[in-house]
N, C-alpha and C positions, 0 to 999 in steps of 0.2 A: 504493500500500500504506500501511496505518497502521503506521508505524515508530516504535518507542520506543527512545531511547538513554539509559540510566541512568548515574548516577555521573560526570557530567562536572564534576568538582570545580571546575575553573578557568573553567567556561563558555567553553571555547575551541573546541569542535568546530565551532560555527557560523562561526568565523573562519577555518577552514582552506580552502585552495583546493579540497581534495577534497570539501568539503561541497556544492559546486555540482553535483556529480554527482546529488544527490538533489532537484534542482529539479523541482517538479511532484508530489512525494510528500507525504504527510501525516505530517510528522515532529514528534515531541514529544521534547524534551530535558529531563532532570532533572539538577539540579546537586548533589543530596545523595544519601546512601546510606541505604536502609531495610533493616532486618533482620527486622522483624515480618512474619510470613507473610500475615496479613490485609491489611496495608498494601501489601505487594508485589503481592498478587493484585489489589487494587483499582487500583493504578498500572498494571499490565500488562493489565488486563481486556480492553481493546479491541485490543490489539496483534496485528497479523498477523506482524510481524517485530520481533525484538530485535537491536540492535547492541550487543554487550557490550564494555566497555573492560576488557580483560584479565580478571582474576579478581575484580573488585570485588564482584560480586553472584553468589553461587552459585545455580544453577538446579536445584532439587531436584525429586524426583518429586511431593512434596506440592504444590509451587508449580505445576508443569506441569498437574497434575490440575485446577487451577482456571483454566486459560487455554485454553478451547476454541477460541478464534480463532487461536491461535498456529500459524503454519505453518513458520517458519524462524527460526533463530538464526544471525547472522553475527558471527563472533568476530574481534576485533582480535588479531593475533598468531596463533601456531600452536598454542598449548596450549588444551585444553578440559577440564582435570581438574576444574574447578569445575562442569561440566555433567553431569547424570545422563544419560549417553548411552543406557543401556538404556531409561530412561523416555521419552526422546525418540523412540526407535525404536518403542516400543509406541504412542505417541500420534501417530506420523506426522509428527513435527517434524524437519525437515532441519537439520543443524548443519554449518556451513561454517567453515573455518579459513583464515587468511591467512598472510602471511610477516612477518618482522621483520628487524631489523638488530642486530648485536651492538655496534655502535660507541658508541651513546649510553650504554649500560649500562657498557661498559668505561671510557669517559671519566669517568663519574660515580664509578666505583670508584677510579680513579686519583686523582681529586680528593679523595676521602675519605682515601686513603693520605697524600697530601701535607698535607692539613689536619690530620690527627691527628699525624703525625710531627713537624711543625713548629709545632704548637699554634696554628694560624692563627686559629680562632674565639676562643680565649681571649685572644690578643694583640690582636685587634680590639676585644674588649670592654674590655681594659685601656686601650687607646689612647683609646677614647671616654670612659673615666673619668679620663683624665689620668695613667695609669700607663704608664711607659716600660720596655720590655724586662724582663718579669717571669718568663719561662720560658726553658729551654734545650732547643731542639729536637734531633732526631736525623736525621742525613743518611741517604741511601739507598745511596750508592755503597759497594760492597764488602760490603753486607749481603745476607742471603738472603731472597728472595721465594718463599714456598711457595704453590703453586697446587694446590688440591684440585679436580680436574675440569678436563680439558684439551679442552673444546669450543671453540666459536667465541669466546666471551668470554674463556675461559682462555688461548687462543692469543694474543689481542690483549694481555692482561695480561702474558704472557711477553715479548712484544716491547717493551712499555713498560718493564718491569723491566730488560731488556737495555740499552735506550737510556739508562737512568739508571745503568748500571754495576753492576747487582745480579746476584748469582748466583741463577739460577732453579732451583727444586727442585719437581718435580711428583709427585703421587700420585693414584691413582684406580683405576678398573677396568682390566682387561687392555688394552682398546682405548686407553684414555688413556695407559697406560704405553708402549704400542707407538708411538703417535703422538709422544709426547714424546721417546722414544729416537731415532726417525727424524729429529726436528728438532734433534738434537744436544744435548738438554737433560739435566740430571741428574735421575734418577729416584730417589726415596727408597726405601730398602730395605723400608719398611713404613709404615703410617699413623702408628704411634707415632713413627717417625723424622721424619716430616714435621712433626709438632707440636713435637718437641723441637728441631729445627734451625732452624725458620723465625724470622726477625726480623719479617717481615710475612707473615701467612698469609691468603690470600684464597680464599673458597669459591665454586665455580662448578659446582654440581651441580643437576640437576633434582630437584624434590621428587616422590617417589613412595613407595610402600609400603616399598621397600628402603632409601631414603635418609632417611626421616623419623627424626629422632633419631640420625642416624649419628655426629654429633659429641657425645661424652659428657662428663660432668664429669671423668672420668679423662683424656680427651684434652686438655681445657683445662688441667688441672693439670700437664701435661707441658710447657706452653709457658713460655718465659723470662719473668721478671718485667719485662723491657724490651720484650717482643714486642707486636705489634698484630694483632688478629684483625679481618678485614673480611668482612662478609656483605652482599652486594647480591643474593643469589639468593633464598632463602626462609628465613624465621625458623625454621620447624619442622625444618630440618636439624639444629638444635642442640637437644639434650635439654631438655625443659621446665625452666625456672628455673635451668638450669646456668650460663648466661652471667652472670646477676646474681651468683650465688654465687662464680663464678670471679673476677670483677672485684673483688668485695669482698675476696677472698683475695689478690689481686695477681698472679695467673697466669691469663691474660696481663695485662700492665700496662695495656693499653688495648683498646678495641673501637670499631669504627666500622661502623654498619649503615645500610641503606636499607630494611629490611623488618621487619615486626612480625607476631606471631601473628594479631592481629585489627586490621584497618584500616578506616577511618581511626582514628588514635590521638589522644585528647585528654589522657589521663593514663597514665603508665606508670612503674613504679619505676625502670627503667633510666635514665630521663631525669634522675633526681636524682643520679646518680653523676658525680663529677668526671672520671673516666677513661673516659667514654662519650660518643661523638659520633654523631649520627644525622641523617638526612634523611628526609623523608616519602615514601618510595618514588618517587624521582625518576629512577631509572635509565633508563626508557624515555620519560620525560615531557620530550620535546624536539621542536621543531618539525618537523625532517626525519623523525623517527621517527613522529610522529603523522600526517604526510601519507602516509607509506608504509602504516602500519597501517590507517588509515581509508580510504585510497584502495582498498586491497585489499578491505576489508570491504564497502564500498559497491559496488564492481564485482561482487563475488560476489552481493550481494543483488539487484542489477539483472539479472544473468544469470538468477538463479532466477525473478525476477518475469516475465522475458521467455520463460520456458520453455526456456531453453537447457540443454544437458546439464550437470549438476553433477559436476565431477571433483575438486574440492578439499574433500571431506568431512572433517570432523574425526574423529579416531580416539578 
């Protein structure tokens, strides 16, 4: 099959053990991201199969209409919200999803918590410049870790917080609150209470029509001036422009994120703020995760090519 893999920023896919599964296939890998429709159509023109790295390139109806050779999309990870599924069905393009692991994302999230609360990046820059001990960090023991969304990653975060002696406070939909109660965790009386009480508030929600913009400017204004907001889920969970305004107003006092509205980022106003810490969407970008994501995606693709029944269709 003619297989195209776009958006391999680090040029690392070919170094994975899983990549050997595609020996004998006609594979083209691109290391940059295109957004122009004409350029994307030209790049994917001959592709019979696309292997997508998470949500880096949206597959729209307009793009699909210009890809007559495309037969299958094999998605890394389980989500396919960036793919126009109706258009794929109309065009006869099969879309397959894989599995993922919450551990890499949870570990990265906790790393951001530690880095922000103890000012690790700033102190490293100070040290390199010959400046010694210029900030006063904040410990975690005895403080409240708020978790908005208690899925697989949220559950790991709760365990990390407990290991550090934090009080864990959870809020979310009814299922979230039920699971948290069954786990013996404190459930906030309301979303407002979650934002008011949390010293560290970590977002772990899926992005969909219901959750887009679910964190409003009013929610952020309820946070303590000493609090930290962490978002390693999706940027549009927060109302447009609300985070920048909130950080400039000092509530919350800090934010640490791994996600942006448009990626990759080269310039962003948040990056100019002293109380903002960010990483370039690294949550799942880890060797074990990549082996799992791409191993599944390649296995699915080879099963399709061999004519075996496809059971792992994306929804």
